[in-house]
C-alpha positions as CSV (number, residue, x, y, z in Angstrom):
1,M,76.4,102.5,-42.3
2,M,79.4,100.2,-41.9
3,R,79.2,100.8,-38.2
4,T,75.6,99.7,-37.8
5,L,75.9,96.8,-40.2
6,L,78.9,95.3,-38.4
7,A,77.3,95.8,-35.1
8,L,74.2,93.9,-36.2
9,F,76.4,91.2,-37.6
10,L,78.0,90.9,-34.1
11,S,74.8,90.9,-32.1
12,L,73.0,88.3,-34.2
13,G,75.6,85.7,-33.3
14,T,77.1,85.4,-36.8
15,M,80.6,86.0,-35.5
16,A,82.5,84.9,-32.4
17,W,85.5,86.9,-31.0
18,L,88.0,84.1,-30.3
19,T,90.8,84.3,-27.8
20,P,92.6,81.4,-26.1
21,G,89.9,79.7,-24.0
22,S,87.2,82.3,-24.5
23,C,84.4,83.2,-26.9
24,V,81.8,85.9,-26.8
25,A,78.4,85.5,-28.5
26,Q,75.6,88.0,-27.7
27,T,72.1,88.9,-28.8
28,T,69.9,91.8,-27.6
29,D,66.9,89.8,-26.6
30,S,66.5,90.1,-22.8
31,N,63.9,87.3,-22.4
32,P,64.2,84.4,-24.9
33,S,61.0,82.8,-23.7
34,S,58.8,85.7,-24.5
35,Q,60.6,87.8,-27.1
36,Q,61.8,86.9,-30.6
37,A,64.6,88.4,-32.6
38,P,63.9,89.7,-36.2
39,A,63.6,86.9,-38.7
40,V,66.8,86.2,-40.6
41,T,67.8,83.6,-43.0
42,G,71.1,81.7,-43.1
43,S,72.7,78.4,-43.5
44,A,75.3,77.1,-41.1
45,N,78.7,75.9,-42.3
46,P,78.4,72.1,-42.1
47,N,82.2,71.8,-41.4
48,A,82.1,74.2,-38.4
49,T,82.1,72.8,-34.9
50,P,79.6,74.8,-32.7
51,V,81.0,76.3,-29.5
52,D,79.2,75.4,-26.3
53,P,78.1,78.8,-24.9
54,Q,77.9,77.4,-21.4
55,V,81.7,77.0,-21.5
56,A,82.7,79.8,-23.9
57,V,80.8,82.7,-22.5
58,P,82.0,83.8,-19.1
59,D,79.4,83.5,-16.3
60,A,76.7,82.1,-18.6
61,K,74.0,80.3,-16.8
62,N,70.9,78.5,-18.0
63,G,71.6,79.7,-21.6
64,Q,71.9,83.4,-20.7
65,D,74.8,85.8,-20.3
66,P,75.1,87.9,-17.1
67,Y,72.8,90.5,-18.6
68,G,70.0,88.1,-19.4
69,R,70.7,87.9,-23.1
70,P,70.5,84.3,-24.6
71,V,73.6,82.6,-25.8
72,Q,73.5,79.8,-28.3
73,P,76.1,77.5,-30.0
74,V,78.1,79.6,-32.4
75,A,78.8,78.5,-36.0
76,P,79.6,80.6,-39.0
77,T,76.4,81.4,-40.9
78,E,75.5,83.5,-44.0
79,T,72.8,85.9,-42.8
80,Q,70.8,88.4,-44.8
81,A,70.3,91.8,-43.2
82,P,66.8,93.1,-42.6
83,P,65.5,95.7,-45.2
84,P,66.3,99.3,-44.5
85,V,63.8,101.8,-43.1
86,A,62.2,103.9,-45.8
87,P,63.8,107.4,-46.2
88,T,60.6,109.2,-45.2
89,E,60.4,107.2,-42.0
90,Q,64.1,107.7,-41.4
91,Q,63.5,111.5,-41.4
92,E,60.5,111.2,-39.1
93,F,62.6,109.0,-36.8
94,T,65.3,111.6,-36.6
95,Q,62.8,114.3,-35.8
96,S,60.9,112.3,-33.2
97,V,63.3,110.0,-31.4
98,Q,66.0,111.6,-29.2
99,D,69.2,110.3,-27.7
100,V,69.6,110.1,-23.9
101,H,72.6,111.2,-21.9
102,F,74.3,110.0,-18.8
103,D,76.2,111.3,-15.8
104,L,80.0,110.6,-15.5
105,N,80.7,106.9,-14.8
106,R,76.9,106.2,-14.6
107,A,74.6,104.0,-16.7
108,E,71.3,104.9,-14.9
109,L,68.8,107.0,-16.8
110,R,68.2,110.5,-15.3
111,S,64.6,111.6,-14.7
112,E,64.7,114.1,-17.5
113,D,66.0,111.5,-19.9
114,Q,63.3,109.1,-18.7
115,A,60.8,111.6,-19.8
116,K,62.6,112.2,-23.1
117,L,62.7,108.4,-23.7
118,Q,59.0,108.1,-23.0
119,Q,58.2,110.5,-25.8
120,S,60.5,108.6,-28.1
121,A,58.7,105.3,-27.1
122,E,55.3,106.7,-28.0
123,W,56.5,107.4,-31.6
124,L,58.3,104.0,-31.8
125,K,55.2,102.1,-30.6
126,A,53.1,104.0,-33.3
127,H,55.6,102.8,-35.9
128,P,56.3,99.2,-35.1
129,D,57.8,98.4,-38.5
130,V,60.6,100.9,-38.1
131,L,63.6,98.9,-36.9
132,F,66.3,100.8,-35.1
133,T,69.6,100.3,-33.2
134,I,70.9,101.6,-29.9
135,A,74.6,102.5,-29.6
136,G,76.0,103.2,-26.1
137,E,78.9,105.7,-26.1
138,A,81.3,107.2,-23.5
139,D,83.5,110.3,-23.3
140,P,87.2,109.9,-24.1
141,R,88.4,109.6,-20.4
142,G,89.0,106.2,-19.0
143,D,90.6,103.2,-20.6
144,V,89.2,101.3,-23.6
145,V,87.9,98.2,-21.7
146,Y,86.2,100.3,-19.0
147,N,84.5,102.6,-21.6
148,L,83.3,99.6,-23.6
149,Y,81.8,98.1,-20.5
150,L,80.2,101.3,-19.4
151,S,78.8,102.2,-22.8
152,D,77.3,98.7,-23.1
153,R,75.5,99.1,-19.8
154,R,74.1,102.4,-21.1
155,A,72.8,100.8,-24.3
156,L,71.2,97.9,-22.4
157,A,69.7,100.3,-19.8
158,T,68.1,102.3,-22.7
159,R,66.9,99.1,-24.4
160,D,65.4,97.7,-21.2
161,A,63.6,101.0,-20.5
162,L,62.1,101.2,-23.9
163,V,60.8,97.6,-23.7
164,K,59.2,98.4,-20.3
165,M,57.6,101.4,-21.9
166,G,56.0,99.1,-24.5
167,V,58.3,99.2,-27.5
168,P,58.5,95.7,-29.0
169,A,61.8,94.0,-28.3
170,Q,62.0,92.7,-31.8
171,Q,61.9,96.3,-33.1
172,I,65.4,96.9,-31.6
173,L,67.9,95.2,-33.8
174,F,70.8,95.6,-31.4
175,A,71.9,97.5,-28.3
176,E,75.7,97.5,-28.0
177,G,78.4,99.6,-26.4
178,W,81.0,101.3,-28.6
179,G,83.1,103.0,-25.9
180,K,84.8,106.2,-27.2
181,L,85.2,105.0,-30.8
182,Y,82.8,107.5,-32.4
183,P,83.2,111.0,-30.8
184,V,80.5,113.6,-31.6
185,C,82.8,116.6,-30.8
186,Q,86.5,117.4,-30.4
187,Q,86.7,119.8,-27.5
188,D,88.5,118.7,-24.5
189,D,86.0,119.9,-21.9
190,E,82.8,119.0,-20.1
191,S,80.6,120.7,-22.7
192,C,81.8,118.1,-25.2
193,W,82.1,115.2,-22.9
194,S,78.6,115.5,-21.7
195,Q,77.4,115.1,-25.3
196,E,79.4,111.9,-25.7
197,R,78.0,110.1,-22.6
198,R,74.9,108.9,-24.4
199,A,72.8,106.2,-25.9
200,H,72.3,107.0,-29.6
201,L,69.1,105.7,-31.3
202,E,69.3,105.4,-35.1
203,P,66.9,103.9,-37.7
204,W,68.2,100.9,-39.5
205,T,69.7,101.8,-42.9
206,G,71.6,98.6,-43.9
207,T,71.0,96.9,-47.2
208,A,74.0,94.5,-47.7
209,A,74.4,90.9,-46.7
210,L,76.1,90.7,-43.4
211,T,78.7,88.3,-44.6
212,H,79.8,90.9,-47.2
213,V,80.2,93.4,-44.3
214,A,82.5,91.0,-42.5
215,A,84.5,90.4,-45.6
216,A,84.9,94.1,-46.4
217,S,86.0,94.9,-42.8
218,G,88.5,92.1,-42.7
219,V,86.7,90.3,-39.8
220,Q,87.0,86.5,-39.9
């Protein structure tokens, strides 16, 4: 639960990763003019100075990052998490929505996974109130930066495919890459690695205020 709560906190733009001369602020909406993110409530810190995204986010153009996600001025906010999906619908989600997997060093959906995702999309479209998340993952080979980049592309490819299949964009709370942080198995062979190269779809289960998540995790 901590993992999904913190990821939503990051994707809603309530936190900036600050390094000298750089700032990252992302959301999952691929078209800000036609799609809207889930409604959240919050109040900005009046003493905070917003960061100009056109300067802070590398390669940002016309208010979007290189992947088409809108970037906006970042200031600390106190944001309330959306309500969790009901337990019965969580169980149905687990039974009806499947992860998709990828080839080594690839972020394109294979034909068999396209078919699998289409089946998942039909269930999701029939349950538009079931919010969910997409976590891109990678096998343990490769360095940390590359695996984060690759897993993020996998999450975005899955999100974009679902939206094209008719799943409402606002139903997807976030689509983010986590690299090799959360392995699903421990064997050091292809049978395990192939399971870890995936985009994991999960119903939203968070209930706590996002600011409490940040405080508990030590994120400032």
